[in-house]
C-alpha positions in Angstrom: 83.6 81.9 63.8 82.2 84.8 65.9 82.5 82.6 69.0 86.2 82.0 68.2 86.7 85.8 67.8 84.8 86.5 71.0 86.8 84.0 73.1 90.0 83.9 71.1 91.8 86.5 73.3 90.2 85.1 76.5 91.8 81.6 76.2 95.5 82.8 76.4 94.7 85.0 79.3 93.0 82.1 81.2 95.9 79.8 80.4 98.5 82.3 81.8 96.4 82.8 84.9 96.1 79.1 85.5 99.8 78.4 85.0 100.7 81.4 87.2 98.5 80.2 90.0 100.0 76.7 89.8 103.5 78.1 89.9 102.7 80.4 92.9 101.3 77.4 94.8 104.3 75.2 93.9 106.7 77.9 95.1 104.9 78.5 98.4 104.7 74.8 99.4 107.9 74.3 101.3 108.4 70.9 103.0 109.9 70.7 106.4 113.6 69.6 106.8 113.9 65.8 106.2 114.3 64.4 109.7 112.4 61.6 111.4 111.4 63.9 114.3 110.1 66.7 112.1 108.4 64.9 109.2 105.0 65.2 110.8 105.4 69.0 111.3 103.4 71.0 108.7 105.0 74.2 107.3 102.4 76.2 105.4 103.6 79.3 103.7 100.7 81.8 103.8 102.6 84.7 102.0 106.1 85.4 100.8 108.1 88.0 98.9 111.5 89.4 98.2 111.8 92.9 99.7 113.7 95.3 97.4 115.5 96.9 100.3 116.6 93.5 101.8 118.5 92.1 98.8 119.0 88.3 99.0 116.4 87.9 101.7 112.9 86.3 101.7 110.1 87.6 103.8 107.6 84.9 104.8 104.4 84.4 106.8 104.2 80.7 107.9 101.8 78.6 109.9 103.5 75.6 111.6 101.3 72.8 113.0 103.1 70.5 115.5 101.4 67.3 116.5 101.3 66.0 120.0 104.5 64.3 121.2 106.8 65.9 118.6 110.2 67.2 119.6 112.1 69.4 117.1 115.8 69.0 117.1 118.1 71.9 118.1 118.4 74.3 115.1 119.0 77.9 114.0 117.5 80.1 111.3 119.4 82.2 108.7 117.8 85.4 109.9 115.3 86.8 112.3 112.0 85.1 113.0 109.1 86.3 115.1 106.2 84.0 116.2 103.0 83.8 118.1 101.2 80.7 119.6 97.8 80.5 118.0 96.8 77.2 119.6 98.2 74.8 122.2 101.2 75.0 124.5 104.8 74.7 123.3 107.7 73.8 125.5 110.5 76.1 124.2 114.2 75.9 125.0 117.1 78.2 124.1 120.4 76.3 123.7 122.7 79.2 122.7 121.9 82.9 122.5 118.7 84.5 123.8 115.1 84.9 122.7 112.7 87.7 123.7 109.3 86.4 125.0 106.2 88.6 125.0 103.4 87.0 127.1 99.8 87.3 126.2 99.4 89.8 129.0 102.1 92.0 127.3 104.8 91.3 130.0 108.3 90.7 128.5 111.2 88.5 129.4 114.4 87.2 128.0 115.0 83.5 127.7 118.7 82.8 128.0 120.8 79.8 127.0 119.9 76.7 129.0 116.4 78.1 130.0 113.1 76.5 129.1 109.6 78.0 129.2 106.0 77.1 128.2 104.6 79.3 125.4 100.8 79.4 125.5 98.1 80.9 123.3 98.8 84.6 122.7 102.5 84.4 123.7 105.0 85.7 121.2 108.7 85.4 120.7 111.5 87.0 118.8 114.4 84.8 117.6 117.5 86.5 116.3 119.4 84.7 113.5 121.9 82.1 114.6 120.2 81.5 118.0 120.1 77.8 118.7 116.7 76.6 120.1 114.1 73.8 119.9 110.5 73.2 120.8 108.5 70.2 122.1 104.8 69.6 122.0 104.3 67.7 125.3 100.6 68.3 125.3 97.8 66.0 124.1 96.7 68.4 121.3 98.4 70.1 118.3 100.4 73.3 118.6 99.9 76.0 115.9 102.5 78.7 115.5 102.1 81.8 113.2 105.6 83.0 112.3 107.0 85.8 110.2 110.7 85.6 109.1 113.3 87.5 107.1 115.8 84.9 106.0 118.7 84.5 103.7 116.9 83.3 100.6 119.7 80.9 99.5 119.9 79.0 102.8 117.7 76.4 104.4 114.9 77.8 106.6 116.1 75.7 109.5 119.7 74.6 110.0 120.1 71.6 112.4 122.8 71.8 114.9 124.7 69.0 116.7 123.8 68.7 120.4 126.6 69.7 122.7 
């Protein structure tokens, strides 16, 4: 009886903690868009939240792992995204709009529509919402990108666009 009293208040707390942890993990596991070309890309949400001064937006920190030989289809995002290459080399193309590139040596350039560049370890990019772009991993190893985004919470993270 004393054991029940001692642990009686502990059990509900542990149950709530366990259920809360499971729910947080479920919410943070976001599968990539269903597309034969992107099914092998891993999108791992490392942290996320809903900023009070950005109503209707979700702020996320995401790690993408892109296997060798994968080409992502042209797409846009429903808000701004910034990223950094952590491993590998990504062939990156802007289809419509412009992206700001910050190289590992801190030099800056603007990649315009129709231009392609190689993003290497330490290179960063800034993608405004609505800019159409895509990436390819033409190397023999994986590419790992670390991205932060502020997106419209009610829209898909990536919106595929028809090639023109």
